C-alpha positions in Angstrom: -4.0 72.8 107.5 -3.7 71.3 111.0 -7.0 70.8 112.9 -6.7 72.0 116.5 -7.4 69.3 119.0 -10.2 71.4 120.5 -12.0 71.1 117.2 -11.6 67.3 116.8 -14.9 65.4 117.0 -15.4 63.5 120.2 -15.3 60.2 118.3 -11.7 60.9 117.2 -10.6 61.5 120.8 -12.5 58.4 122.0 -11.0 56.3 119.2 -7.5 57.5 120.2 -8.1 56.6 123.8 -9.4 53.2 122.8 -6.1 52.5 121.0 -4.4 52.5 124.4 -6.8 50.3 126.4 -4.7 47.7 128.1 -1.5 48.9 126.5 0.0 50.0 129.8 -0.6 47.0 132.0 2.5 46.0 133.9 4.7 43.8 131.7 7.6 43.2 134.0 8.1 40.6 136.7 5.5 40.2 139.4 8.2 40.7 142.1 9.3 44.1 140.6 5.7 45.3 140.2 4.9 44.6 143.8 7.7 46.9 145.1 6.1 50.1 143.9 4.7 52.0 140.9 6.3 51.1 137.6 6.7 54.0 135.1 4.5 53.8 132.0 6.1 55.4 129.0 4.4 56.2 125.6 7.0 56.5 122.8 6.4 58.0 119.4 8.4 55.7 117.2 8.5 51.9 117.4 11.9 50.1 117.1 13.1 49.9 113.5 16.0 47.5 114.0 14.9 45.2 116.9 16.5 47.6 119.4 20.0 47.1 118.0 22.3 49.6 119.6 24.0 50.0 116.2 20.9 51.7 114.9 18.9 54.8 115.9 17.1 52.4 118.3 20.1 52.9 120.6 18.6 56.2 121.8 15.6 54.2 123.2 18.0 52.0 125.2 19.7 55.2 126.5 16.4 56.9 127.4 15.4 53.8 129.4 18.8 53.8 131.3 19.5 50.2 130.3 22.6 50.6 128.1 25.5 52.8 128.9 28.6 54.2 127.1 32.2 54.9 128.2 31.5 58.6 128.6 28.5 60.9 128.8 28.0 64.6 127.9 27.3 67.4 130.3 25.0 70.3 129.3 27.8 72.1 127.5 28.6 69.0 125.4 31.8 68.2 127.3 32.7 64.6 128.1 32.2 63.2 131.6 33.0 59.8 133.1 30.5 57.0 132.8 31.8 53.4 132.2 35.3 55.0 131.8 36.6 57.0 134.8 39.4 58.9 132.9 41.1 59.2 129.6 44.1 60.9 127.9 45.2 61.5 124.4 48.5 60.9 122.7 48.3 61.8 119.0 45.8 59.4 117.3 45.4 57.2 120.4 43.2 57.7 123.4 43.6 55.6 126.6 40.5 54.9 128.7 40.5 53.5 132.3 37.5 51.2 132.8 35.3 51.6 135.9 35.8 48.9 138.5 32.8 47.0 140.0 30.5 47.1 137.1 28.5 44.1 136.0 26.2 43.4 133.1 22.6 42.4 133.6 23.5 38.8 133.1 26.0 39.0 136.0 29.2 39.0 133.9 31.9 41.6 134.7 32.7 44.7 132.7 36.3 44.6 131.6 38.5 45.9 128.8 37.8 42.8 126.6 34.0 43.6 126.8 34.6 47.2 125.8 36.8 46.1 122.9 34.2 43.6 121.8 31.4 46.2 121.6 33.5 48.9 120.0 34.9 46.5 117.4 31.5 45.3 116.6 30.3 48.8 115.9 33.4 49.8 114.0 33.2 46.8 111.6 29.4 46.9 111.2 27.9 47.4 107.8 26.5 50.0 107.7 28.5 51.6 110.5 26.7 53.5 113.3 26.2 57.1 112.1 28.7 58.4 114.7 31.5 56.5 112.9 30.7 57.6 109.4 34.1 58.3 107.8 36.0 57.4 111.0 38.5 54.6 111.1 38.5 53.3 114.7 40.2 50.4 116.4 40.1 49.3 120.0 42.6 47.3 122.0 42.7 45.9 125.5 46.0 46.9 127.1 45.2 45.2 130.5 41.9 44.1 132.1 41.1 47.7 133.1 42.6 49.7 130.2 41.5 50.2 126.6 43.2 52.2 123.8 41.2 53.6 121.0 43.1 54.7 117.9 41.7 56.6 114.9 43.0 56.9 111.4 43.6 60.6 111.8 44.0 62.7 115.0 40.5 63.3 116.3 39.9 65.8 119.2 36.3 64.5 119.5 36.9 60.8 120.3 35.4 61.0 123.9 32.4 62.8 122.5 32.0 60.2 119.8 32.1 57.4 122.5 29.2 59.1 124.3 26.9 58.1 121.4 24.3 55.6 122.5 25.2 53.7 119.3 28.5 52.8 121.0 26.9 51.3 124.1 28.9 48.6 125.8 26.9 45.3 126.1 27.6 41.9 127.4 29.0 39.1 125.2 25.6 37.4 125.0 24.3 40.4 123.0 26.5 39.5 120.0 25.8 35.7 119.7 23.2 36.0 117.0 23.1 37.6 113.6 21.8 40.8 115.1 22.7 42.5 118.4 20.2 41.7 121.1 20.3 44.1 124.1 17.9 42.1 126.3 19.6 41.4 129.6 22.9 42.7 128.3 23.2 46.3 129.5 24.9 47.9 132.5 22.3 50.5 133.5 20.0 50.8 136.5 17.2 49.1 134.5 17.4 45.7 132.8 15.5 45.2 129.6 13.6 41.9 130.2 11.1 41.7 127.4 10.4 43.1 124.0 7.1 42.6 122.2 8.1 43.4 118.6 7.1 47.0 117.7 4.3 47.2 120.3 5.9 47.2 123.8 8.9 46.5 126.0 9.5 46.0 129.7 12.4 46.8 132.0 13.0 45.8 135.7 15.2 47.5 138.2 18.7 46.1 138.3 19.6 46.1 142.0 23.3 45.4 141.4 23.8 48.6 139.4 27.2 50.2 140.1 25.6 53.7 140.6 23.1 52.7 143.3 19.5 51.5 143.3 16.9 53.1 141.0 13.9 54.7 142.7 11.4 53.0 140.4 10.9 49.3 140.3 10.6 49.2 136.5 9.5 50.7 133.2 6.6 49.6 130.9 7.0 51.0 127.4 4.3 51.2 124.7 5.0 52.5 121.2 2.2 54.8 120.1 2.9 56.4 116.7 -0.4 58.3 116.7 0.0 61.8 118.3 -3.6 62.1 119.3 -3.4 58.8 121.0 -0.3 59.8 122.9 -1.9 63.0 124.1 -5.0 61.0 125.2 -2.8 58.7 127.2 -1.5 61.6 129.2 -5.0 63.2 129.5 -6.6 59.9 130.8 -3.7 59.0 133.1 -2.9 55.8 131.1 0.7 56.8 130.7 3.0 58.5 133.1 5.5 59.9 130.6 4.6 60.8 127.0 7.0 61.5 124.3 6.6 64.1 121.5 3.1 65.5 122.0 1.9 67.3 118.8 1.7 71.1 119.0 -2.0 70.9 118.0 -2.7 68.7 121.1 -0.7 70.7 123.6 -3.2 73.5 124.0 -6.0 71.3 125.3 -3.9 69.5 127.9 -3.3 70.5 131.5 -0.3 72.9 131.0 1.2 71.7 134.3 1.7 68.3 132.7 3.7 69.4 129.7 7.2 70.6 129.3 8.6 72.2 126.2 12.2 71.1 125.6 14.4 73.1 123.2 15.7 70.9 120.5 19.0 71.2 118.7 17.0 71.6 115.5 16.7 74.8 113.3 14.1 75.6 110.7 16.2 77.4 108.1 15.7 78.9 104.6 18.8 77.9 102.5 19.5 80.4 99.6 21.2 79.2 96.4 24.4 81.2 96.2 25.7 79.6 93.0 23.0 80.5 90.5 19.7 82.2 90.0 18.4 85.2 91.8 20.3 84.6 95.1 23.7 84.5 93.4 23.3 88.3 94.0 24.3 88.8 97.7 22.1 92.0 97.9 19.0 89.9 97.0 19.9 87.3 99.6 20.1 90.2 102.1 16.7 91.5 100.9 15.2 88.0 101.5 16.7 87.9 105.0 15.2 91.3 105.8 11.8 90.4 104.5 11.4 87.3 106.8 9.3 87.8 109.9 10.2 84.7 112.0 8.1 85.8 114.9 4.9 85.6 112.9 5.9 82.1 111.7 6.5 81.0 115.3 3.2 82.4 116.5 1.1 81.4 113.5 2.5 78.0 112.5 4.0 76.7 115.7 1.4 78.4 118.0 4.1 80.0 120.0 5.8 76.7 120.8 9.2 77.4 119.1 12.0 80.0 119.6 12.8 82.8 117.1 16.3 82.1 115.8 19.2 84.5 116.5 21.6 82.3 114.7 22.0 78.7 113.4 22.5 77.3 116.9 19.6 77.7 119.3 18.8 77.5 123.0 19.4 73.7 123.2 23.1 74.9 123.0 23.0 77.5 125.8 26.6 78.6 125.3 26.0 79.8 121.8 24.0 82.9 122.7 26.6 83.9 125.2 29.4 83.9 122.7 27.6 85.4 119.7 28.4 88.9 118.5 26.7 91.0 115.8 27.2 89.9 112.2 28.0 92.4 109.4 25.7 91.8 106.4 25.6 93.0 102.8 23.3 95.9 102.2 19.9 94.7 100.9 19.0 95.3 97.3 15.6 95.8 95.5 13.8 92.6 94.4 11.9 94.4 91.6 9.6 91.5 90.9 12.4 88.9 90.7 10.9 85.4 90.4 12.2 82.7 92.8 11.2 79.1 93.5 11.2 77.8 97.1 11.2 74.1 97.7 10.2 72.1 100.8 8.6 68.8 101.8 5.5 67.4 103.4 7.0 64.9 105.7 7.2 67.5 108.5 3.7 68.8 108.8 4.6 72.4 109.6 6.9 73.0 106.7 4.3 73.5 104.0 2.6 76.1 106.3 6.0 77.8 106.8 6.5 77.9 103.0 3.1 79.5 102.5 3.8 82.2 105.1 7.3 82.9 103.5 5.7 83.2 100.1 3.4 86.0 101.4 6.3 87.8 103.2 8.7 87.6 100.3 6.0 88.7 97.8 5.2 91.7 100.0 8.9 92.6 99.8 8.8 92.6 96.0 9.7 89.0 95.0 7.5 86.8 92.9 7.4 83.4 94.7 6.6 79.9 93.4 6.4 77.0 95.8 7.4 73.3 95.1 6.2 71.0 97.9 6.7 67.3 97.7 7.5 64.3 99.8 11.1 64.4 101.0 12.2 61.3 99.1 11.0 62.9 95.9 12.7 66.3 96.4 16.0 65.7 98.2 18.0 65.0 95.0 16.8 68.2 93.3 17.6 70.2 96.5 21.1 68.9 96.7 21.6 69.6 92.9 20.7 73.2 93.5 17.6 73.2 91.4 15.8 75.7 93.7 16.4 79.3 94.5 15.7 78.5 98.1 14.8 75.5 100.2 13.2 75.2 103.6 14.6 72.6 105.9 14.2 71.5 109.5 17.8 70.5 110.4 19.4 68.9 113.4 22.4 71.1 114.4 24.2 68.6 116.6 24.7 65.0 115.6 25.6 62.1 117.8 28.8 63.6 119.2 26.9 66.5 120.6 29.1 68.9 118.6 27.8 71.2 115.8 30.9 71.2 113.6 29.8 68.2 111.6 26.5 69.9 110.8 28.1 73.2 109.9 30.7 71.5 107.7 28.2 69.3 105.8 25.9 72.2 105.1 28.2 75.1 104.4 31.7 73.9 103.5 32.5 74.1 99.8 32.9 70.3 99.7 30.1 69.7 102.3 27.9 66.7 101.6 24.6 68.6 102.3 25.4 72.0 100.9 21.9 73.1 99.8 23.2 76.7 99.5 25.8 75.6 97.0 28.2 77.8 99.1 31.8 78.1 98.2 33.3 80.8 100.3 37.0 80.6 101.3 36.3 82.6 104.5 33.7 80.1 105.6 36.0 77.1 104.7 38.8 78.6 106.8 36.6 79.1 109.9 35.1 75.6 109.6 38.6 74.1 109.3 39.8 75.9 112.4 36.7 74.8 114.4 37.2 71.2 113.3 40.8 71.1 114.5 40.2 72.9 117.8 40.2 70.7 121.0 36.9 70.2 122.7 35.9 72.8 125.3 35.6 76.6 125.5 38.1 77.2 122.6 36.2 74.9 120.3 32.9 76.6 121.2 34.3 80.0 120.4 35.6 78.7 117.1 32.2 77.2 116.3 30.5 80.6 116.8 33.1 82.3 114.6 32.3 79.8 111.9 28.5 80.4 112.3 29.2 84.1 111.9 31.1 83.5 108.7 28.1 81.6 107.3 25.6 84.2 108.4 27.7 87.0 106.9 27.2 85.4 103.5 23.4 85.3 103.9 23.7 81.7 102.5 21.1 80.6 105.1 18.4 82.5 107.0 17.7 80.7 110.4 14.1 81.3 111.3 13.2 79.3 114.4 14.4 76.6 116.7 12.0 73.8 117.4 10.9 72.4 120.7 9.6 68.9 121.6 6.7 68.7 124.0 7.0 66.1 126.7 4.1 65.1 129.0 4.8 64.1 132.6 1.8 62.8 134.7 1.0 64.5 138.0 2.8 61.8 140.0 6.0 61.8 138.0 9.1 62.9 139.8 12.4 63.8 138.1 11.8 62.7 134.6 14.6 63.9 132.3 14.0 66.7 129.8 16.9 66.2 127.5 17.4 68.3 124.3 19.7 65.5 122.9 17.0 62.9 123.6 19.5 60.6 125.3 17.8 60.5 128.7 14.1 60.1 129.8 13.8 57.7 132.8 16.9 57.9 135.0 17.9 56.3 138.3 16.1 59.2 140.1 12.8 59.0 138.3 9.8 57.6 140.1 6.0 57.8 140.5 4.8 59.2 143.8 
């Protein structure tokens, strides 16, 4: 059971604060520090791969506005110009025009050869960046300002793929060693100047940035895995921007300093449609009707989550506008049917969710057993269909910003993460249609039709959409609150 921060002993809070003493001293150049207030950021996770853009560390580089991609995504998930100004498709090949007047932080010029170098490094890496899993991609410089990108099969999402921070474009110096080193090699408004292992990093403003001069002189980053310590940093003013404040700490902070950002992540009960009790569609419907998601949001998440209306939540604002009522099978009578629900301990709330669901389903007439383990010890059993149901907190958009990959992996008959063991021709047909539709309004409509096909099977019961709680100090102006976690400090962010 989680202990509310208000009940923590004073020694615990004091110890957490002590962890931060001296962590946020200015680590950038003296010249940059003298120009104004640097932004002190407390991150949750330290770098895992030396800040290589080919790993998940790429999202840190993006959130610090130091590394950039050919395109970026708008709020709807559509591609917008970044280092590329325009693009067009011809079958399997996309042609990108490279922005003129861009320099890397080492002073070298951005051109087609630099783009090809970065994309080729990513496409031939082992392992590949996640965004290129199963994708055959080659890049070629047609002239100094033009790059063609060709895929093995026709892919309507190439621009969205190229928005992934894992495909950031870096200077040649980044690739001279055995690993990719982003220090001094990006194109963004802030230059990464120093990395202290897994403890801290520093960035200075890059005054030659193609998009104009950043409002802050620099960023000082400290990695603080302990949630209580991160909350203490906001409370004491030792950090300006704090990532991922735990729900248990949020209630005792100044509410004006925290923002709850909807995440593209859904807490879902997957029901085994292949064997066991939930092979019966009427019992799946009975389970769906028995679940009171509102009580889970209020009791487990302390109100800091959104009750699910579908698989896709408020982080994708277009979903609710397109959604129509789903016709479900009539609920049957459980009559004491025994079911086993699995989940894992790695996300602290899930065992509590499981206990609440157990009570709700037993009240409806099921007999419920729980199997709760560490994720590494339960994933294989879940994928093998050894549970009647499984509770999972699942990201609904991957690096392309598009939910089709998630829907396919989780609900297609040959999906790689099909916990529901679903094999429904109607679902497969809608998923195929969505995957082949061009990006934009038509694709979004096809996605919602695929979601409806899944929900009509009662193969999964979406319960809630999670939020991340970000702390911004009283002097912070225009910090980004990005559901995709690609932006945090931008060219417009500063400390007043």
